C-alpha positions as CSV (number, residue, x, y, z in Angstrom):
1,M,-119.0,-20.3,-1.5
2,K,-119.6,-21.4,1.8
3,H,-117.0,-23.5,1.5
4,F,-114.5,-21.1,0.5
5,Y,-115.4,-19.1,3.4
6,Q,-114.8,-22.3,6.2
7,A,-111.7,-22.9,4.8
8,N,-110.1,-19.3,4.8
9,K,-111.7,-19.0,8.5
10,I,-109.8,-22.5,9.1
11,N,-106.6,-20.8,8.0
12,V,-106.9,-17.8,9.9
13,I,-107.0,-19.8,13.1
14,A,-104.2,-21.9,12.0
15,L,-102.0,-18.8,11.4
16,C,-103.1,-17.4,14.7
17,I,-102.1,-20.3,16.6
18,F,-98.6,-20.5,14.4
19,F,-98.2,-16.9,15.4
20,I,-99.0,-17.4,19.2
21,L,-96.9,-20.5,19.5
22,I,-93.8,-18.1,17.9
23,L,-94.3,-15.2,19.4
24,T,-93.9,-16.4,23.0
25,G,-91.0,-13.9,24.0
26,C,-87.3,-14.4,24.3
27,W,-86.2,-18.0,24.8
28,D,-83.2,-16.9,27.0
29,Y,-84.8,-14.0,28.6
30,T,-83.0,-14.2,32.1
31,E,-85.1,-11.2,35.1
32,Y,-83.0,-8.3,36.0
33,E,-83.0,-9.3,39.7
34,D,-81.6,-12.8,38.4
35,M,-78.8,-11.0,37.0
36,L,-75.2,-10.6,38.5
37,L,-73.6,-7.2,37.2
38,I,-70.0,-7.5,37.1
39,N,-68.4,-4.1,37.3
40,A,-65.1,-5.0,36.5
41,I,-63.2,-8.2,35.8
42,G,-59.5,-8.9,36.3
43,I,-57.6,-11.9,34.7
44,D,-54.2,-13.5,35.8
45,I,-52.1,-16.6,35.2
46,E,-50.9,-19.1,37.7
47,P,-47.3,-19.7,36.5
48,N,-46.8,-23.1,38.2
49,E,-50.3,-24.8,36.7
50,N,-50.4,-22.8,33.6
51,D,-54.3,-21.9,34.8
52,I,-56.3,-18.8,33.9
53,T,-57.2,-17.0,37.3
54,L,-60.4,-14.7,36.8
55,T,-61.5,-12.4,39.4
56,I,-64.7,-10.3,39.3
57,A,-66.2,-7.7,41.2
58,Y,-69.9,-6.9,41.7
59,P,-72.0,-4.5,43.6
60,R,-73.5,-5.5,47.0
61,T,-77.6,-5.8,46.8
62,S,-78.8,-2.1,46.0
63,P,-78.9,0.6,49.0
64,S,-82.5,1.0,48.8
65,V,-82.9,-3.0,49.4
66,E,-80.3,-3.0,52.2
67,K,-81.8,-0.4,54.6
68,S,-85.2,-2.4,53.6
69,K,-83.6,-5.3,55.5
70,P,-83.0,-5.6,59.5
71,G,-79.2,-5.2,60.0
72,G,-79.0,-4.3,56.6
73,S,-75.7,-1.8,54.9
74,S,-74.2,-0.4,57.4
75,E,-71.7,3.4,56.7
76,G,-68.3,2.0,55.8
77,E,-69.2,-1.2,54.4
78,I,-67.2,-2.0,51.4
79,K,-69.6,-1.3,48.6
80,D,-68.8,-4.2,46.3
81,I,-67.7,-8.1,46.6
82,V,-64.6,-9.9,44.9
83,F,-64.8,-13.2,43.9
84,T,-62.0,-15.6,42.2
85,A,-62.2,-18.8,40.3
86,Y,-59.9,-20.8,38.5
87,G,-59.9,-22.7,35.3
88,K,-57.8,-24.3,32.4
89,T,-59.1,-21.3,30.2
90,I,-61.4,-18.5,30.3
91,P,-64.7,-19.8,29.5
92,E,-63.8,-23.0,32.3
93,A,-63.1,-20.2,35.2
94,V,-66.4,-18.5,34.1
95,D,-68.0,-21.9,34.4
96,H,-66.3,-22.5,38.0
97,M,-67.4,-19.1,39.1
98,Q,-70.7,-19.5,37.9
99,Q,-71.0,-22.6,39.9
100,M,-70.5,-20.3,43.2
101,M,-73.2,-18.1,42.1
102,S,-76.9,-17.8,42.6
103,R,-77.5,-16.0,40.3
104,E,-76.8,-15.9,36.1
105,I,-73.1,-13.6,35.8
106,F,-73.6,-11.0,33.2
107,L,-71.1,-9.0,32.1
108,G,-73.1,-6.0,30.1
109,Y,-72.1,-4.0,32.8
110,T,-68.7,-4.2,32.9
111,S,-66.6,-1.0,32.8
112,I,-62.8,-2.3,33.2
113,V,-60.7,-5.2,32.0
114,I,-57.7,-5.7,34.1
115,V,-55.4,-8.0,32.7
116,G,-52.3,-9.0,35.0
117,K,-48.8,-8.8,33.3
118,K,-48.1,-12.2,33.2
119,A,-51.7,-12.6,31.7
120,A,-50.7,-10.0,29.3
121,I,-47.7,-11.5,28.2
122,A,-48.8,-15.2,28.0
123,H,-52.6,-15.0,27.0
124,I,-53.2,-11.6,25.9
125,E,-54.6,-13.1,22.3
126,K,-56.5,-15.6,24.0
127,I,-58.5,-13.0,26.3
128,L,-58.9,-10.6,23.7
129,N,-60.5,-13.7,21.6
130,Y,-63.1,-14.8,24.5
131,I,-63.8,-10.8,25.1
132,D,-64.6,-10.5,21.3
133,T,-67.0,-13.6,20.6
134,S,-69.2,-12.6,24.0
135,P,-72.4,-11.5,23.1
136,T,-72.3,-8.9,25.9
137,M,-69.3,-7.4,26.7
138,R,-69.0,-3.7,26.0
139,M,-66.0,-2.5,23.3
140,S,-66.5,0.7,25.4
141,S,-64.6,-0.9,28.4
142,R,-61.3,0.4,29.4
143,I,-58.4,-2.5,29.2
144,I,-56.3,-1.6,32.0
145,V,-52.6,-3.9,32.3
146,T,-50.9,-4.0,35.6
147,P,-47.5,-4.6,36.3
148,G,-48.4,-6.9,39.1
149,K,-51.7,-9.0,39.5
150,A,-55.4,-8.1,38.6
151,S,-56.9,-9.7,41.5
152,D,-54.4,-7.8,44.0
153,L,-55.6,-4.3,42.2
154,L,-58.9,-5.0,42.5
155,S,-59.0,-6.2,46.0
156,I,-57.9,-2.5,47.2
157,V,-60.0,-0.9,49.2
158,N,-59.5,2.8,48.8
159,T,-57.6,3.9,51.8
160,Y,-59.7,7.9,52.0
161,E,-63.2,7.0,50.5
162,E,-63.9,3.5,51.8
163,K,-64.1,2.8,47.7
164,S,-63.4,-0.6,45.9
165,V,-60.9,0.2,43.1
166,S,-64.0,-1.1,40.4
167,N,-65.9,1.8,41.7
168,S,-63.2,4.5,42.1
169,L,-61.1,3.6,38.9
170,N,-63.5,5.1,36.6
171,E,-64.0,8.1,38.3
172,I,-60.0,8.3,38.7
173,F,-59.8,8.2,35.0
174,N,-62.3,11.3,34.4
175,T,-60.4,13.1,36.6
176,T,-57.0,13.0,35.7
177,E,-56.8,11.7,32.1
178,D,-55.8,15.4,30.8
179,T,-52.7,14.9,33.1
180,G,-51.3,12.6,30.5
181,A,-50.0,11.0,33.1
182,T,-52.0,7.7,31.7
183,F,-54.9,7.6,28.7
184,P,-57.9,6.1,28.8
185,I,-58.0,2.9,26.4
186,M,-60.8,1.3,25.7
187,L,-61.1,-2.4,24.1
188,K,-62.3,-1.0,20.9
189,D,-59.4,1.3,20.6
190,F,-57.2,-1.6,21.3
191,Y,-58.6,-4.0,18.5
192,S,-58.6,-1.1,16.1
193,A,-54.9,-0.7,16.2
194,L,-53.9,-4.6,16.3
195,S,-56.1,-4.3,13.0
196,I,-54.3,-1.4,11.1
197,E,-50.9,-2.3,9.5
198,G,-48.2,-0.3,10.7
199,Y,-50.2,0.7,14.0
200,E,-49.5,-0.8,17.5
201,P,-51.7,-0.9,20.7
202,V,-51.3,0.7,24.0
203,A,-53.1,0.1,27.1
204,S,-53.5,2.1,30.3
205,T,-51.2,0.8,33.3
206,V,-52.4,1.0,36.9
207,S,-50.3,-0.4,39.7
208,V,-50.8,-1.2,43.8
209,K,-48.8,1.8,45.5
210,K,-49.5,1.0,48.9
211,L,-51.0,-2.0,50.9
212,I,-51.8,-0.9,54.3
213,T,-54.3,-3.4,56.1
214,Q,-56.1,-6.2,55.4
215,K,-59.9,-5.5,55.6
216,N,-61.5,-9.1,55.5
217,E,-60.6,-12.6,54.2
218,V,-63.2,-15.1,52.9
219,Q,-61.6,-18.0,51.2
220,N,-62.7,-21.7,50.6
221,E,-59.8,-24.7,50.8
222,T,-59.9,-24.5,46.7
223,H,-58.9,-20.9,47.5
224,Q,-61.7,-19.9,44.4
225,G,-64.6,-17.6,46.1
226,M,-64.3,-14.3,47.9
227,I,-60.7,-12.9,48.2
228,K,-58.9,-11.0,50.7
229,R,-59.8,-7.3,50.6
230,F,-56.7,-4.9,51.8
231,E,-57.0,-0.8,52.5
232,G,-54.4,1.0,50.1
233,E,-53.4,3.3,47.2
234,V,-53.4,2.9,43.8
235,E,-51.3,4.7,41.0
236,I,-52.0,5.8,37.4
237,D,-48.7,5.7,36.0
238,G,-48.3,5.2,32.1
239,L,-48.9,2.8,29.4
240,A,-47.7,-0.7,28.5
241,L,-46.6,-1.2,25.4
242,F,-47.6,-4.1,22.6
243,N,-46.0,-5.2,19.3
244,G,-49.4,-7.0,17.8
245,F,-50.6,-9.3,20.9
246,K,-47.0,-9.4,22.7
247,L,-46.3,-7.0,25.5
248,V,-42.8,-5.4,25.0
249,G,-42.5,-2.7,27.5
250,W,-44.0,0.4,29.8
251,L,-44.0,4.1,29.3
252,N,-43.7,5.8,32.8
253,A,-46.2,9.0,33.5
254,K,-43.6,11.6,32.1
255,E,-43.3,9.5,28.7
256,S,-47.0,8.8,28.6
257,R,-47.3,12.5,28.1
258,G,-45.0,12.8,25.5
259,W,-46.6,9.9,23.5
260,G,-49.9,12.0,24.0
261,L,-48.5,15.1,22.4
262,I,-47.5,13.0,19.3
263,M,-50.8,11.5,19.5
264,N,-52.6,14.6,19.6
265,K,-54.2,13.8,22.8
266,K,-55.4,15.9,25.5
267,V,-52.6,16.8,28.2
268,Q,-53.2,19.5,30.4
269,D,-50.5,19.0,33.3
270,F,-48.5,20.9,35.4
271,T,-44.5,21.3,34.9
272,S,-42.1,23.2,36.6
273,I,-38.4,24.1,35.0
274,H,-35.2,26.2,35.3
275,V,-35.0,28.9,33.2
276,S,-31.9,29.7,34.8
277,E,-29.6,28.0,37.6
278,K,-31.7,30.0,40.0
279,E,-35.0,31.0,38.7
280,Y,-37.6,28.7,37.5
281,L,-41.3,28.5,36.5
282,T,-44.5,26.5,36.8
283,Y,-46.8,26.4,33.7
284,R,-49.8,24.5,32.6
285,I,-50.7,23.3,29.2
286,L,-54.0,24.7,28.2
287,K,-54.3,23.0,24.4
288,N,-52.3,21.2,22.4
289,T,-52.3,20.5,19.2
290,S,-50.0,17.9,16.9
291,K,-49.6,17.0,13.0
292,T,-47.1,14.7,11.2
293,K,-45.9,15.1,8.0
294,V,-43.6,12.1,6.3
295,H,-41.1,12.7,3.3
296,I,-39.8,10.0,1.0
297,D,-37.8,12.0,-1.0
298,D,-34.5,10.7,-0.4
299,D,-35.1,8.5,2.5
300,L,-38.0,8.4,4.5
301,S,-38.0,10.6,7.4
302,I,-41.1,12.0,9.4
303,D,-41.8,16.0,11.0
304,V,-43.8,15.9,13.7
305,N,-45.1,19.8,14.9
306,I,-46.2,20.2,18.2
307,N,-48.0,23.6,19.3
308,V,-49.3,24.4,22.8
309,K,-50.6,26.9,24.3
310,C,-49.5,27.7,28.0
311,S,-50.4,29.7,31.2
312,I,-47.6,30.6,33.8
313,D,-49.0,29.2,37.3
314,E,-46.1,30.3,39.2
315,L,-42.9,31.8,38.8
316,N,-39.8,33.0,40.2
317,L,-38.0,35.5,37.8
318,T,-36.1,38.4,38.3
319,D,-36.4,39.6,35.0
320,D,-39.4,41.6,34.4
321,F,-42.4,39.7,32.4
322,N,-43.8,42.4,30.8
323,D,-41.0,43.1,28.7
324,P,-41.8,41.0,25.5
325,A,-38.0,39.2,25.3
326,V,-38.6,37.9,28.6
327,V,-41.5,36.4,27.9
328,Q,-40.0,35.0,24.4
329,K,-36.7,33.3,26.5
330,I,-39.7,31.6,28.6
331,E,-41.6,30.4,25.8
332,E,-38.3,28.9,24.2
333,S,-37.2,27.3,27.5
334,I,-40.9,26.1,27.7
335,A,-40.5,24.0,23.8
336,A,-36.9,22.9,24.8
337,A,-38.2,21.5,28.1
338,I,-41.6,19.7,25.9
339,K,-38.8,19.2,23.3
340,E,-36.6,17.1,25.3
341,N,-39.2,14.9,26.9
342,V,-40.9,14.0,23.5
343,E,-37.8,13.5,21.9
344,A,-36.5,11.0,24.8
345,T,-40.2,9.5,24.5
346,V,-39.4,8.6,20.7
347,R,-35.9,7.5,21.7
348,K,-37.0,4.9,24.3
349,V,-40.0,3.8,21.7
350,Q,-37.6,3.3,18.4
351,K,-34.7,2.1,20.3
352,E,-35.6,-0.2,23.0
353,I,-39.8,-0.9,22.6
354,R,-39.4,-1.0,18.7
355,A,-43.2,-1.0,18.2
356,D,-44.7,1.6,16.5
357,V,-47.3,3.0,19.0
358,F,-47.5,6.6,17.4
359,G,-49.1,4.7,14.1
360,M,-46.0,6.2,12.1
361,G,-46.6,3.2,9.3
362,F,-50.3,3.9,9.2
363,Q,-49.3,7.9,8.6
364,T,-46.6,6.6,5.8
365,F,-49.5,4.6,4.3
366,R,-52.2,7.1,4.5
367,Q,-50.1,9.7,2.9
368,Y,-47.8,7.4,0.2
369,P,-50.1,4.8,-0.1
370,R,-48.4,3.4,-3.6
371,E,-45.1,3.5,-2.1
372,W,-46.1,1.9,1.6
373,N,-47.2,-1.5,-0.4
374,Q,-44.4,-1.3,-2.3
375,F,-41.3,-0.5,-0.5
376,Y,-42.2,-0.9,3.5
377,K,-45.3,-2.3,4.4
378,T,-43.0,-6.0,4.3
379,H,-40.5,-4.9,6.4
380,W,-41.7,-2.1,8.6
381,K,-41.2,-3.5,11.6
382,D,-37.5,-3.6,10.9
383,I,-37.7,0.0,9.2
384,F,-39.3,1.7,12.3
385,P,-36.5,2.0,14.8
386,N,-34.4,3.4,12.4
387,I,-36.2,6.1,10.7
388,P,-35.0,9.8,11.8
389,I,-38.3,11.4,13.5
390,H,-38.0,14.9,13.9
391,I,-39.7,16.6,17.0
392,H,-40.5,20.7,16.9
393,V,-42.3,22.6,19.4
394,E,-43.6,25.9,19.1
395,A,-45.0,26.8,22.7
396,K,-47.2,30.3,23.3
397,V,-47.5,32.1,26.8
398,L,-51.0,33.2,27.2
399,H,-52.6,35.6,29.8
400,T,-49.0,37.7,30.3
401,G,-51.3,40.8,31.6
402,Y,-52.3,38.8,34.4
403,I,-48.9,37.9,36.0
404,N,-47.1,40.6,38.5
405,E,-43.6,40.4,39.7
406,P,-43.3,38.3,42.6
407,L,-44.0,39.6,45.7
408,Q,-41.0,41.5,47.7
409,E,-39.9,42.5,51.5
410,Q,-39.8,46.2,51.2
């Protein structure tokens, strides 16, 4: 019995030593203070050398730390730092970037991924594969394609607020997403569209509107490091359209609203229309809904029914707005204007872009899975541009009792 207790005691001690050795903590743990928290990344391609250009934006030391230092952060100072590095691949560019940093690059706080037009054309698949395999990147990050260079966009400092683009873009999206000028597309939305048959992805578009003055310039001889900063303005202006991994075209802000109405996105913009040659009004969409119905009776056709509820924000009519016939005339005018815009968007997407960014193929699969697999799935890219898509719009003006006749001089 004594030997049994001794053996048991030895086993317990051995187990304790074993667990002490293996439960010492995370082997790759990094202190928060040693992390370089990246707000935004931009990816471009150098056409001559086919190199990847990686641009990152990260915040300066926190204000409390800066104020505690002699000569700390002053009012009006740019709140972030922008660095750039090159490489044949994205991992190589990241490695070159890390060699210039005293802290470890951490992408877990990245909220915006900006891809330049040339990089989107040449390397979007490689970019998405790198992001997908990165253990720290968040799928809730917004993906933006810019017609110019991502590095130029990230170098902009807001003219009016002394804010960098990396800091202000999220705020701009939050305040303008209901206008329909573009829509915030997250990485998870982009990946989801790529994985669904009969549905092509889109990305938000932001471009440099105006460059005013150069803020500062710090560059080394290899043109890697802190880059030029410019005062300027940016503009959210539509969507970038893809066919698989291929960038195939763009929608402007007005066409983006048409896409949003079909896709049942929230669109609350102000629009002015002429009711007659000299009479006009400005309306705002308060609520919009849409339903898509696929028909395969004889030939494949699609009906899109859009319902909007509007308010009148400015009115220049000689008719009595309290007359139901006048209200009906205005509702018909609003419905006709919306229908015209949506139909123009559909024509461009079908005839010029030729990519099903509306997900009509996926809707066909949902309604008719057997027919989709038998007749449409294999040749959908050729079928989609020729499908009749009928747009039906019904508009309803609300709060008509609050609208009075325009002021007139007696």
